[in-house]
Phi, psi and omega in degrees: 000249181268175179275155177295149181289147179282152178285132181284155178285164180294132182290342181293340181282341181279137186299317186294327178287322178295321180294320179297318181292323181291323186266348184293319184256036182291128177243177179290147176280166183299319181293328176291323179289322177299323176293324178291334182278358176295147186303324181287339181264340181295322181297331178296324182273337179285323182245070182273145174289159180289126179235117185288345182273350182257154176298137179066026181058021177076018184263344183241099188231133174261113183292321183295325182258350181058047180232146173262147180233157187291315181216178184292327179297317180290328176293317179294322177290330176294321179300332180272353186284161182291320182293324178292318180295323177296318181295319179295320178296320179291328179288337179283341178289150178295146183288147178278122185249175178294322178297323176298316182293324177293320180296315181289337178276352177092008179270160176284150182215164177259132179270000000 
């Protein structure tokens, strides 16, 4: 009858599928989290209003990882996890600034 169907190429090679995958799991950047860790912004995350659209009604939030958790037990186990410890260690490093990039690029900069 007909010929066998050809095998399709991998969808990962197509641009539109790659873009969807890159932006679907977008999280906060390190500089945004550092801004959230300032003393005037921490109180905003500690006393959040109840939001029915968030896990755990928005009451269990890890500021360092920018994630909501269902209950306090899952939040406490997250604090012990390897990914949380890596994120906290990365947040302790000094932030990369525009002056740093100019210095490494060989341009003059203001300290």
